[in-house]
VOFI-24645 format. One record per residue (C-alpha): residue number from 1; residue in one letter; x, y, z. Coordinates in steps of 0.1 Angstrom, whole numbers, always signed. Layout:
# residues N
site pos->NUM&code->A&X->X&Y->Y&Z->Z
...
# end
This chain:
# residues 453
site pos->1&code->X&X->-80&Y->-217&Z->+2484
site pos->2&code->X&X->-110&Y->-231&Z->+2502
site pos->3&code->X&X->-119&Y->-233&Z->+2539
site pos->4&code->X&X->-150&Y->-250&Z->+2553
site pos->5&code->X&X->-167&Y->-253&Z->+2587
site pos->6&code->X&X->-199&Y->-270&Z->+2599
site pos->7&code->X&X->-221&Y->-240&Z->+2593
site pos->8&code->X&X->-210&Y->-217&Z->+2564
site pos->9&code->X&X->-189&Y->-222&Z->+2533
site pos->10&code->X&X->-165&Y->-193&Z->+2527
site pos->11&code->X&X->-143&Y->-191&Z->+2497
site pos->12&code->X&X->-114&Y->-169&Z->+2486
site pos->13&code->X&X->-102&Y->-173&Z->+2450
site pos->14&code->X&X->-78&Y->-156&Z->+2426
site pos->15&code->X&X->-81&Y->-153&Z->+2389
site pos->16&code->X&X->-60&Y->-186&Z->+2385
site pos->17&code->X&X->-87&Y->-206&Z->+2403
site pos->18&code->X&X->-117&Y->-193&Z->+2383
site pos->19&code->X&X->-133&Y->-215&Z->+2357
site pos->20&code->X&X->-123&Y->-205&Z->+2322
site pos->21&code->X&X->-156&Y->-214&Z->+2305
site pos->22&code->X&X->-181&Y->-186&Z->+2298
site pos->23&code->X&X->-208&Y->-181&Z->+2272
site pos->24&code->X&X->-205&Y->-163&Z->+2238
site pos->25&code->X&X->-230&Y->-138&Z->+2252
site pos->26&code->X&X->-207&Y->-131&Z->+2281
site pos->27&code->X&X->-178&Y->-126&Z->+2256
site pos->28&code->X&X->-198&Y->-102&Z->+2236
site pos->29&code->X&X->-208&Y->-83&Z->+2268
site pos->30&code->X&X->-172&Y->-81&Z->+2279
site pos->31&code->X&X->-159&Y->-69&Z->+2246
site pos->32&code->X&X->-187&Y->-43&Z->+2243
site pos->33&code->X&X->-179&Y->-31&Z->+2278
site pos->34&code->X&X->-141&Y->-28&Z->+2272
site pos->35&code->X&X->-145&Y->-12&Z->+2238
site pos->36&code->X&X->-169&Y->+14&Z->+2252
site pos->37&code->X&X->-148&Y->+22&Z->+2282
site pos->38&code->X&X->-116&Y->+23&Z->+2260
site pos->39&code->X&X->-132&Y->+49&Z->+2237
site pos->40&code->X&X->-143&Y->+70&Z->+2267
site pos->41&code->X&X->-110&Y->+69&Z->+2284
site pos->42&code->X&X->-91&Y->+77&Z->+2252
site pos->43&code->X&X->-109&Y->+111&Z->+2251
site pos->44&code->X&X->-102&Y->+121&Z->+2287
site pos->45&code->X&X->-70&Y->+137&Z->+2301
site pos->46&code->X&X->-85&Y->+147&Z->+2335
site pos->47&code->X&X->-77&Y->+119&Z->+2360
site pos->48&code->X&X->-106&Y->+126&Z->+2383
site pos->49&code->X&X->-131&Y->+128&Z->+2355
site pos->50&code->X&X->-116&Y->+97&Z->+2340
site pos->51&code->X&X->-120&Y->+77&Z->+2372
site pos->52&code->X&X->-156&Y->+90&Z->+2377
site pos->53&code->X&X->-164&Y->+76&Z->+2342
site pos->54&code->X&X->-148&Y->+42&Z->+2350
site pos->55&code->X&X->-169&Y->+38&Z->+2382
site pos->56&code->X&X->-201&Y->+48&Z->+2364
site pos->57&code->X&X->-195&Y->+22&Z->+2336
site pos->58&code->X&X->-188&Y->-5&Z->+2362
site pos->59&code->X&X->-222&Y->+2&Z->+2378
site pos->60&code->X&X->-239&Y->+3&Z->+2343
site pos->61&code->X&X->-225&Y->-31&Z->+2332
site pos->62&code->X&X->-224&Y->-50&Z->+2365
site pos->63&code->X&X->-260&Y->-47&Z->+2378
site pos->64&code->X&X->-254&Y->-68&Z->+2409
site pos->65&code->X&X->-227&Y->-45&Z->+2422
site pos->66&code->X&X->-239&Y->-22&Z->+2450
site pos->67&code->X&X->-207&Y->-3&Z->+2460
site pos->68&code->X&X->-174&Y->+5&Z->+2444
site pos->69&code->X&X->-142&Y->+26&Z->+2448
site pos->70&code->X&X->-110&Y->+33&Z->+2430
site pos->71&code->X&X->-80&Y->+36&Z->+2452
site pos->72&code->X&X->-47&Y->+50&Z->+2440
site pos->73&code->X&X->-13&Y->+43&Z->+2455
site pos->74&code->X&X->+8&Y->+72&Z->+2467
site pos->75&code->X&X->+43&Y->+64&Z->+2456
site pos->76&code->X&X->+59&Y->+86&Z->+2482
site pos->77&code->X&X->+41&Y->+72&Z->+2513
site pos->78&code->X&X->+30&Y->+38&Z->+2500
site pos->79&code->X&X->-6&Y->+46&Z->+2512
site pos->80&code->X&X->-38&Y->+39&Z->+2493
site pos->81&code->X&X->-60&Y->+69&Z->+2489
site pos->82&code->X&X->-96&Y->+68&Z->+2478
site pos->83&code->X&X->-99&Y->+87&Z->+2445
site pos->84&code->X&X->-136&Y->+81&Z->+2436
site pos->85&code->X&X->-164&Y->+60&Z->+2451
site pos->86&code->X&X->-200&Y->+52&Z->+2443
site pos->87&code->X&X->-230&Y->+36&Z->+2460
site pos->88&code->X&X->-260&Y->+23&Z->+2440
site pos->89&code->X&X->-284&Y->+30&Z->+2468
site pos->90&code->X&X->-282&Y->+47&Z->+2501
site pos->91&code->X&X->-311&Y->+28&Z->+2517
site pos->92&code->X&X->-288&Y->+3&Z->+2534
site pos->93&code->X&X->-272&Y->+7&Z->+2568
site pos->94&code->X&X->-238&Y->-4&Z->+2555
site pos->95&code->X&X->-239&Y->+16&Z->+2522
site pos->96&code->X&X->-207&Y->+35&Z->+2531
site pos->97&code->X&X->-176&Y->+20&Z->+2513
site pos->98&code->X&X->-156&Y->+1&Z->+2539
site pos->99&code->X&X->-130&Y->-16&Z->+2518
site pos->100&code->X&X->-105&Y->-39&Z->+2534
site pos->101&code->X&X->-69&Y->-26&Z->+2535
site pos->102&code->X&X->-57&Y->-62&Z->+2540
site pos->103&code->X&X->-74&Y->-73&Z->+2507
site pos->104&code->X&X->-62&Y->-42&Z->+2488
site pos->105&code->X&X->-26&Y->-45&Z->+2500
site pos->106&code->X&X->-26&Y->-83&Z->+2491
site pos->107&code->X&X->-37&Y->-74&Z->+2456
site pos->108&code->X&X->-10&Y->-47&Z->+2454
site pos->109&code->X&X->+17&Y->-69&Z->+2469
site pos->110&code->X&X->+10&Y->-101&Z->+2448
site pos->111&code->X&X->-4&Y->-84&Z->+2417
site pos->112&code->X&X->-34&Y->-108&Z->+2414
site pos->113&code->X&X->-71&Y->-101&Z->+2418
site pos->114&code->X&X->-90&Y->-113&Z->+2448
site pos->115&code->X&X->-127&Y->-125&Z->+2450
site pos->116&code->X&X->-146&Y->-131&Z->+2482
site pos->117&code->X&X->-177&Y->-150&Z->+2475
site pos->118&code->X&X->-209&Y->-158&Z->+2494
site pos->119&code->X&X->-200&Y->-138&Z->+2525
site pos->120&code->X&X->-226&Y->-134&Z->+2552
site pos->121&code->X&X->-205&Y->-135&Z->+2584
site pos->122&code->X&X->-171&Y->-124&Z->+2596
site pos->123&code->X&X->-144&Y->-141&Z->+2576
site pos->124&code->X&X->-110&Y->-150&Z->+2590
site pos->125&code->X&X->-81&Y->-161&Z->+2569
site pos->126&code->X&X->-45&Y->-168&Z->+2577
site pos->127&code->X&X->-33&Y->-151&Z->+2545
site pos->128&code->X&X->-55&Y->-120&Z->+2548
site pos->129&code->X&X->-56&Y->-115&Z->+2586
site pos->130&code->X&X->-87&Y->-105&Z->+2604
site pos->131&code->X&X->-112&Y->-90&Z->+2580
site pos->132&code->X&X->-147&Y->-79&Z->+2589
site pos->133&code->X&X->-173&Y->-80&Z->+2561
site pos->134&code->X&X->-204&Y->-69&Z->+2580
site pos->135&code->X&X->-233&Y->-74&Z->+2556
site pos->136&code->X&X->-211&Y->-80&Z->+2525
site pos->137&code->X&X->-223&Y->-110&Z->+2505
site pos->138&code->X&X->-195&Y->-108&Z->+2479
site pos->139&code->X&X->-166&Y->-86&Z->+2470
site pos->140&code->X&X->-139&Y->-82&Z->+2443
site pos->141&code->X&X->-106&Y->-63&Z->+2441
site pos->142&code->X&X->-83&Y->-60&Z->+2410
site pos->143&code->X&X->-50&Y->-42&Z->+2405
site pos->144&code->X&X->-44&Y->-11&Z->+2383
site pos->145&code->X&X->-12&Y->-22&Z->+2365
site pos->146&code->X&X->+8&Y->-4&Z->+2339
site pos->147&code->X&X->+40&Y->-20&Z->+2325
site pos->148&code->X&X->+43&Y->-42&Z->+2356
site pos->149&code->X&X->+39&Y->-14&Z->+2381
site pos->150&code->X&X->+8&Y->-13&Z->+2404
site pos->151&code->X&X->-8&Y->+21&Z->+2405
site pos->152&code->X&X->-38&Y->+12&Z->+2427
site pos->153&code->X&X->-69&Y->-11&Z->+2428
site pos->154&code->X&X->-106&Y->-12&Z->+2418
site pos->155&code->X&X->-128&Y->-25&Z->+2446
site pos->156&code->X&X->-165&Y->-35&Z->+2443
site pos->157&code->X&X->-189&Y->-55&Z->+2465
site pos->158&code->X&X->-225&Y->-66&Z->+2468
site pos->159&code->X&X->-246&Y->-62&Z->+2500
site pos->160&code->X&X->-280&Y->-71&Z->+2486
site pos->161&code->X&X->-278&Y->-103&Z->+2465
site pos->162&code->X&X->-261&Y->-136&Z->+2474
site pos->163&code->X&X->-236&Y->-146&Z->+2447
site pos->164&code->X&X->-235&Y->-110&Z->+2435
site pos->165&code->X&X->-201&Y->-116&Z->+2418
site pos->166&code->X&X->-204&Y->-135&Z->+2385
site pos->167&code->X&X->-175&Y->-158&Z->+2376
site pos->168&code->X&X->-167&Y->-138&Z->+2344
site pos->169&code->X&X->-169&Y->-104&Z->+2362
site pos->170&code->X&X->-134&Y->-109&Z->+2376
site pos->171&code->X&X->-119&Y->-111&Z->+2341
site pos->172&code->X&X->-140&Y->-82&Z->+2329
site pos->173&code->X&X->-129&Y->-60&Z->+2358
site pos->174&code->X&X->-92&Y->-71&Z->+2354
site pos->175&code->X&X->-93&Y->-60&Z->+2318
site pos->176&code->X&X->-108&Y->-28&Z->+2329
site pos->177&code->X&X->-81&Y->-24&Z->+2354
site pos->178&code->X&X->-54&Y->-26&Z->+2327
site pos->179&code->X&X->-72&Y->-2&Z->+2305
site pos->180&code->X&X->-78&Y->+23&Z->+2333
site pos->181&code->X&X->-41&Y->+21&Z->+2343
site pos->182&code->X&X->-31&Y->+30&Z->+2308
site pos->183&code->X&X->-55&Y->+59&Z->+2308
site pos->184&code->X&X->-43&Y->+71&Z->+2342
site pos->185&code->X&X->-7&Y->+70&Z->+2330
site pos->186&code->X&X->-16&Y->+90&Z->+2299
site pos->187&code->X&X->-34&Y->+116&Z->+2319
site pos->188&code->X&X->-5&Y->+118&Z->+2344
site pos->189&code->X&X->+19&Y->+122&Z->+2315
site pos->190&code->X&X->-3&Y->+150&Z->+2302
site pos->191&code->X&X->-4&Y->+167&Z->+2336
site pos->192&code->X&X->+34&Y->+163&Z->+2339
site pos->193&code->X&X->+39&Y->+178&Z->+2304
site pos->194&code->X&X->+15&Y->+206&Z->+2312
site pos->195&code->X&X->+33&Y->+214&Z->+2344
site pos->196&code->X&X->+67&Y->+212&Z->+2327
site pos->197&code->X&X->+55&Y->+236&Z->+2300
site pos->198&code->X&X->+42&Y->+259&Z->+2327
site pos->199&code->X&X->+75&Y->+258&Z->+2345
site pos->200&code->X&X->+93&Y->+264&Z->+2312
site pos->201&code->X&X->+71&Y->+293&Z->+2305
site pos->202&code->X&X->+76&Y->+308&Z->+2340
site pos->203&code->X&X->+114&Y->+302&Z->+2336
site pos->204&code->X&X->+113&Y->+320&Z->+2302
site pos->205&code->X&X->+93&Y->+349&Z->+2316
site pos->206&code->X&X->+118&Y->+352&Z->+2345
site pos->207&code->X&X->+147&Y->+350&Z->+2320
site pos->208&code->X&X->+132&Y->+377&Z->+2298
site pos->209&code->X&X->+126&Y->+399&Z->+2328
site pos->210&code->X&X->+161&Y->+393&Z->+2341
site pos->211&code->X&X->+174&Y->+400&Z->+2306
site pos->212&code->X&X->+154&Y->+432&Z->+2304
site pos->213&code->X&X->+166&Y->+443&Z->+2338
site pos->214&code->X&X->+202&Y->+435&Z->+2328
site pos->215&code->X&X->+199&Y->+456&Z->+2296
site pos->216&code->X&X->+184&Y->+485&Z->+2315
site pos->217&code->X&X->+211&Y->+483&Z->+2341
site pos->218&code->X&X->+238&Y->+481&Z->+2314
site pos->219&code->X&X->+223&Y->+510&Z->+2296
site pos->220&code->X&X->+222&Y->+530&Z->+2328
site pos->221&code->X&X->+259&Y->+522&Z->+2335
site pos->222&code->X&X->+269&Y->+531&Z->+2299
site pos->223&code->X&X->+249&Y->+563&Z->+2301
site pos->224&code->X&X->+264&Y->+572&Z->+2335
site pos->225&code->X&X->+299&Y->+565&Z->+2323
site pos->226&code->X&X->+293&Y->+585&Z->+2292
site pos->227&code->X&X->+280&Y->+614&Z->+2311
site pos->228&code->X&X->+309&Y->+612&Z->+2336
site pos->229&code->X&X->+333&Y->+613&Z->+2307
site pos->230&code->X&X->+315&Y->+641&Z->+2289
site pos->231&code->X&X->+314&Y->+660&Z->+2322
site pos->232&code->X&X->+351&Y->+657&Z->+2327
site pos->233&code->X&X->+357&Y->+668&Z->+2291
site pos->234&code->X&X->+332&Y->+697&Z->+2295
site pos->235&code->X&X->+350&Y->+709&Z->+2326
site pos->236&code->X&X->+383&Y->+709&Z->+2308
site pos->237&code->X&X->+368&Y->+727&Z->+2278
site pos->238&code->X&X->+350&Y->+752&Z->+2300
site pos->239&code->X&X->+383&Y->+761&Z->+2317
site pos->240&code->X&X->+401&Y->+765&Z->+2284
site pos->241&code->X&X->+374&Y->+786&Z->+2270
site pos->242&code->X&X->+370&Y->+809&Z->+2300
site pos->243&code->X&X->+407&Y->+819&Z->+2300
site pos->244&code->X&X->+406&Y->+836&Z->+2266
site pos->245&code->X&X->+371&Y->+849&Z->+2273
site pos->246&code->X&X->+383&Y->+867&Z->+2304
site pos->247&code->X&X->+411&Y->+883&Z->+2285
site pos->248&code->X&X->+387&Y->+894&Z->+2257
site pos->249&code->X&X->+363&Y->+907&Z->+2283
site pos->250&code->X&X->+390&Y->+928&Z->+2300
site pos->251&code->X&X->+400&Y->+943&Z->+2267
site pos->252&code->X&X->+364&Y->+953&Z->+2259
site pos->253&code->X&X->+361&Y->+969&Z->+2293
site pos->254&code->X&X->+393&Y->+989&Z->+2286
site pos->255&code->X&X->+380&Y->+1000&Z->+2253
site pos->256&code->X&X->+346&Y->+1010&Z->+2268
site pos->257&code->X&X->+366&Y->+1031&Z->+2294
site pos->258&code->X&X->+383&Y->+1051&Z->+2267
site pos->259&code->X&X->+371&Y->+1087&Z->+2262
site pos->260&code->X&X->+359&Y->+1098&Z->+2229
site pos->261&code->X&X->+346&Y->+1064&Z->+2217
site pos->262&code->X&X->+317&Y->+1070&Z->+2193
site pos->263&code->X&X->+283&Y->+1052&Z->+2197
site pos->264&code->X&X->+290&Y->+1035&Z->+2164
site pos->265&code->X&X->+319&Y->+1017&Z->+2182
site pos->266&code->X&X->+303&Y->+1013&Z->+2216
site pos->267&code->X&X->+273&Y->+994&Z->+2201
site pos->268&code->X&X->+295&Y->+966&Z->+2186
site pos->269&code->X&X->+314&Y->+965&Z->+2218
site pos->270&code->X&X->+281&Y->+959&Z->+2237
site pos->271&code->X&X->+272&Y->+931&Z->+2213
site pos->272&code->X&X->+305&Y->+915&Z->+2218
site pos->273&code->X&X->+302&Y->+918&Z->+2255
site pos->274&code->X&X->+267&Y->+902&Z->+2254
site pos->275&code->X&X->+280&Y->+873&Z->+2233
site pos->276&code->X&X->+309&Y->+868&Z->+2258
site pos->277&code->X&X->+284&Y->+867&Z->+2286
site pos->278&code->X&X->+265&Y->+840&Z->+2266
site pos->279&code->X&X->+297&Y->+820&Z->+2263
site pos->280&code->X&X->+303&Y->+823&Z->+2301
site pos->281&code->X&X->+267&Y->+810&Z->+2307
site pos->282&code->X&X->+272&Y->+780&Z->+2285
site pos->283&code->X&X->+306&Y->+771&Z->+2300
site pos->284&code->X&X->+292&Y->+774&Z->+2335
site pos->285&code->X&X->+265&Y->+750&Z->+2326
site pos->286&code->X&X->+291&Y->+726&Z->+2312
site pos->287&code->X&X->+310&Y->+729&Z->+2344
site pos->288&code->X&X->+280&Y->+721&Z->+2366
site pos->289&code->X&X->+273&Y->+690&Z->+2345
site pos->290&code->X&X->+308&Y->+677&Z->+2355
site pos->291&code->X&X->+303&Y->+677&Z->+2392
site pos->292&code->X&X->+277&Y->+670&Z->+2419
site pos->293&code->X&X->+257&Y->+701&Z->+2424
site pos->294&code->X&X->+255&Y->+718&Z->+2458
site pos->295&code->X&X->+226&Y->+707&Z->+2480
site pos->296&code->X&X->+203&Y->+737&Z->+2476
site pos->297&code->X&X->+171&Y->+718&Z->+2477
site pos->298&code->X&X->+141&Y->+731&Z->+2496
site pos->299&code->X&X->+105&Y->+719&Z->+2499
site pos->300&code->X&X->+89&Y->+739&Z->+2471
site pos->301&code->X&X->+58&Y->+742&Z->+2450
site pos->302&code->X&X->+64&Y->+728&Z->+2416
site pos->303&code->X&X->+33&Y->+745&Z->+2401
site pos->304&code->X&X->+47&Y->+779&Z->+2412
site pos->305&code->X&X->+80&Y->+771&Z->+2395
site pos->306&code->X&X->+62&Y->+763&Z->+2362
site pos->307&code->X&X->+40&Y->+794&Z->+2365
site pos->308&code->X&X->+72&Y->+816&Z->+2368
site pos->309&code->X&X->+87&Y->+801&Z->+2337
site pos->310&code->X&X->+54&Y->+805&Z->+2317
site pos->311&code->X&X->+51&Y->+841&Z->+2328
site pos->312&code->X&X->+87&Y->+847&Z->+2318
site pos->313&code->X&X->+84&Y->+832&Z->+2283
site pos->314&code->X&X->+48&Y->+842&Z->+2276
site pos->315&code->X&X->+56&Y->+874&Z->+2256
site pos->316&code->X&X->+78&Y->+854&Z->+2232
site pos->317&code->X&X->+52&Y->+827&Z->+2228
site pos->318&code->X&X->+26&Y->+853&Z->+2219
site pos->319&code->X&X->+50&Y->+868&Z->+2193
site pos->320&code->X&X->+54&Y->+833&Z->+2178
site pos->321&code->X&X->+17&Y->+827&Z->+2176
site pos->322&code->X&X->+17&Y->+799&Z->+2202
site pos->323&code->X&X->-14&Y->+792&Z->+2222
site pos->324&code->X&X->-7&Y->+779&Z->+2257
site pos->325&code->X&X->-28&Y->+755&Z->+2278
site pos->326&code->X&X->-15&Y->+751&Z->+2314
site pos->327&code->X&X->-33&Y->+725&Z->+2336
site pos->328&code->X&X->-16&Y->+724&Z->+2370
site pos->329&code->X&X->-31&Y->+699&Z->+2395
site pos->330&code->X&X->-45&Y->+718&Z->+2425
site pos->331&code->X&X->-36&Y->+691&Z->+2450
site pos->332&code->X&X->+0&Y->+686&Z->+2439
site pos->333&code->X&X->+22&Y->+679&Z->+2469
site pos->334&code->X&X->+52&Y->+699&Z->+2477
site pos->335&code->X&X->+85&Y->+683&Z->+2467
site pos->336&code->X&X->+122&Y->+687&Z->+2476
site pos->337&code->X&X->+140&Y->+704&Z->+2447
site pos->338&code->X&X->+166&Y->+730&Z->+2436
site pos->339&code->X&X->+141&Y->+756&Z->+2424
site pos->340&code->X&X->+165&Y->+774&Z->+2401
site pos->341&code->X&X->+177&Y->+742&Z->+2384
site pos->342&code->X&X->+142&Y->+728&Z->+2379
site pos->343&code->X&X->+133&Y->+762&Z->+2365
site pos->344&code->X&X->+161&Y->+758&Z->+2340
site pos->345&code->X&X->+148&Y->+724&Z->+2330
site pos->346&code->X&X->+112&Y->+736&Z->+2324
site pos->347&code->X&X->+125&Y->+767&Z->+2306
site pos->348&code->X&X->+146&Y->+745&Z->+2283
site pos->349&code->X&X->+117&Y->+722&Z->+2275
site pos->350&code->X&X->+93&Y->+750&Z->+2268
site pos->351&code->X&X->+119&Y->+768&Z->+2246
site pos->352&code->X&X->+125&Y->+736&Z->+2226
site pos->353&code->X&X->+87&Y->+730&Z->+2222
site pos->354&code->X&X->+84&Y->+766&Z->+2208
site pos->355&code->X&X->+112&Y->+760&Z->+2183
site pos->356&code->X&X->+97&Y->+726&Z->+2173
site pos->357&code->X&X->+65&Y->+743&Z->+2163
site pos->358&code->X&X->+82&Y->+767&Z->+2138
site pos->359&code->X&X->+63&Y->+764&Z->+2105
site pos->360&code->X&X->+33&Y->+746&Z->+2120
site pos->361&code->X&X->-2&Y->+760&Z->+2113
site pos->362&code->X&X->-16&Y->+749&Z->+2146
site pos->363&code->X&X->+8&Y->+759&Z->+2174
site pos->364&code->X&X->-3&Y->+747&Z->+2209
site pos->365&code->X&X->+19&Y->+743&Z->+2239
site pos->366&code->X&X->+4&Y->+722&Z->+2267
site pos->367&code->X&X->+19&Y->+719&Z->+2302
site pos->368&code->X&X->+3&Y->+696&Z->+2328
site pos->369&code->X&X->+12&Y->+684&Z->+2363
site pos->370&code->X&X->-4&Y->+655&Z->+2383
site pos->371&code->X&X->+5&Y->+632&Z->+2412
site pos->372&code->X&X->+15&Y->+596&Z->+2405
site pos->373&code->X&X->+2&Y->+568&Z->+2427
site pos->374&code->X&X->+38&Y->+555&Z->+2429
site pos->375&code->X&X->+48&Y->+584&Z->+2451
site pos->376&code->X&X->+60&Y->+610&Z->+2425
site pos->377&code->X&X->+48&Y->+639&Z->+2405
site pos->378&code->X&X->+46&Y->+640&Z->+2367
site pos->379&code->X&X->+52&Y->+670&Z->+2345
site pos->380&code->X&X->+43&Y->+669&Z->+2308
site pos->381&code->X&X->+53&Y->+695&Z->+2282
site pos->382&code->X&X->+37&Y->+688&Z->+2248
site pos->383&code->X&X->+38&Y->+705&Z->+2214
site pos->384&code->X&X->+21&Y->+702&Z->+2181
site pos->385&code->X&X->+53&Y->+703&Z->+2160
site pos->386&code->X&X->+67&Y->+678&Z->+2136
site pos->387&code->X&X->+76&Y->+653&Z->+2163
site pos->388&code->X&X->+109&Y->+635&Z->+2168
site pos->389&code->X&X->+124&Y->+612&Z->+2142
site pos->390&code->X&X->+120&Y->+576&Z->+2157
site pos->391&code->X&X->+157&Y->+570&Z->+2151
site pos->392&code->X&X->+166&Y->+601&Z->+2172
site pos->393&code->X&X->+142&Y->+596&Z->+2201
site pos->394&code->X&X->+168&Y->+577&Z->+2222
site pos->395&code->X&X->+196&Y->+603&Z->+2214
site pos->396&code->X&X->+179&Y->+635&Z->+2223
site pos->397&code->X&X->+195&Y->+636&Z->+2257
site pos->398&code->X&X->+229&Y->+628&Z->+2245
site pos->399&code->X&X->+254&Y->+657&Z->+2248
site pos->400&code->X&X->+260&Y->+678&Z->+2217
site pos->401&code->X&X->+231&Y->+660&Z->+2198
site pos->402&code->X&X->+209&Y->+685&Z->+2180
site pos->403&code->X&X->+186&Y->+686&Z->+2150
site pos->404&code->X&X->+188&Y->+724&Z->+2147
site pos->405&code->X&X->+207&Y->+742&Z->+2120
site pos->406&code->X&X->+244&Y->+749&Z->+2126
site pos->407&code->X&X->+248&Y->+779&Z->+2149
site pos->408&code->X&X->+213&Y->+776&Z->+2163
site pos->409&code->X&X->+219&Y->+752&Z->+2191
site pos->410&code->X&X->+247&Y->+736&Z->+2211
site pos->411&code->X&X->+230&Y->+702&Z->+2217
site pos->412&code->X&X->+236&Y->+707&Z->+2255
site pos->413&code->X&X->+202&Y->+719&Z->+2266
site pos->414&code->X&X->+185&Y->+685&Z->+2270
site pos->415&code->X&X->+217&Y->+669&Z->+2282
site pos->416&code->X&X->+219&Y->+694&Z->+2311
site pos->417&code->X&X->+181&Y->+689&Z->+2317
site pos->418&code->X&X->+187&Y->+652&Z->+2319
site pos->419&code->X&X->+216&Y->+657&Z->+2344
site pos->420&code->X&X->+195&Y->+679&Z->+2366
site pos->421&code->X&X->+166&Y->+655&Z->+2367
site pos->422&code->X&X->+190&Y->+627&Z->+2375
site pos->423&code->X&X->+204&Y->+647&Z->+2404
site pos->424&code->X&X->+168&Y->+649&Z->+2418
site pos->425&code->X&X->+165&Y->+610&Z->+2415
site pos->426&code->X&X->+139&Y->+615&Z->+2388
site pos->427&code->X&X->+133&Y->+604&Z->+2352
site pos->428&code->X&X->+129&Y->+623&Z->+2320
site pos->429&code->X&X->+119&Y->+609&Z->+2286
site pos->430&code->X&X->+104&Y->+618&Z->+2253
site pos->431&code->X&X->+75&Y->+603&Z->+2233
site pos->432&code->X&X->+58&Y->+612&Z->+2200
site pos->433&code->X&X->+21&Y->+621&Z->+2203
site pos->434&code->X&X->-4&Y->+601&Z->+2183
site pos->435&code->X&X->-20&Y->+633&Z->+2171
site pos->436&code->X&X->+13&Y->+648&Z->+2161
site pos->437&code->X&X->+41&Y->+666&Z->+2179
site pos->438&code->X&X->+61&Y->+654&Z->+2209
site pos->439&code->X&X->+58&Y->+653&Z->+2246
site pos->440&code->X&X->+86&Y->+654&Z->+2272
site pos->441&code->X&X->+78&Y->+639&Z->+2306
site pos->442&code->X&X->+95&Y->+645&Z->+2340
site pos->443&code->X&X->+88&Y->+622&Z->+2369
site pos->444&code->X&X->+101&Y->+636&Z->+2403
site pos->445&code->X&X->+99&Y->+617&Z->+2436
site pos->446&code->X&X->+79&Y->+630&Z->+2465
site pos->447&code->X&X->+93&Y->+630&Z->+2501
site pos->448&code->X&X->+69&Y->+629&Z->+2530
site pos->449&code->X&X->+60&Y->+666&Z->+2531
site pos->450&code->X&X->+28&Y->+685&Z->+2539
site pos->451&code->X&X->+2&Y->+689&Z->+2511
site pos->452&code->X&X->-5&Y->+723&Z->+2496
site pos->453&code->X&X->-34&Y->+741&Z->+2513
# end
């Protein structure tokens, strides 16, 4: 299309109106350019870096070009957004890229390149609308097209040399537009794939966490139901045991009241009475595990409770040749607890640790306390015994589970300890030590209470 007036010749052309003849030297230059740019683009998967390289190569091969920009089409809004731009020199007043939206949208709408040649004044065209090319001598705009879909445009112009756009530059830039569009598509596919993989990984991590939480919840429900069933069974057993025990106890008391009973008879009666008292103690513990304990919690000093247990059992520990290291944190906060029941838990753990070190050459019992940042206090009771069989470590708190010889343990001590800690909204667990032996940990929550002085 050509328009002429009495003063200046102004021309707008598309690729269909350009001459088809160009020299072998031009062909070689074009091929060299496209091969080089294709090799570069094939190695890049970063869209911004890719476009920066494209604009650099345009300026390297097209020496008469002064300014250039690559504009990408936002598919959601239909707007063109400048992705990269470059100016060969900043010594010109109009060095800033001021591309024409009318030209760019014409290229996008029709899918054909546009060349504006020999421009020195304002150009008006019925097809392009009012376009101001202040100081622009020539300009060129080509589409970025992939599989028939326009992704954006490449815009370049010259503001220093008349006739800055060579006739074969349009074909060269059009070929570059197709190559760039393919590279952009590949980079976008890579970004989409990377995001999809990231989303899949996040989904898998969320699923794994949900699965783990579900398993923990299920295990807690199973354990809770098991303890409830064992508790009901224990209560029934305790009731059935205490009835005959009471009868036997009454008969022993009657025998002890008889006159003329020799000491040789009274001594076995006292032994029997002591064993009956032991049976009563065990059955009372069973009964307590079957019901919610009475609220006898007070704000108490956990360190003092541990010290009482250690003082109580210290003579037996010395007899067994066990050295004791007690490290109680001096700033441990007071906590709400049933002192007698927590004492029972500590006593049970210390007794078990002593038994676990039977036969060990190096017998060391270690008890520590410390505050946890999560708002709790941690108690650790460690021994240097043989440790816990890995297959048994998840069973040690089960009722009636014991590794002791028959007649030496009921398998209820740790079960009762677990129940007491649960009543205090705490946790209790066991781990084997790397250096040998095992450690039992109790984590008890802290309420807002005054610190120890």
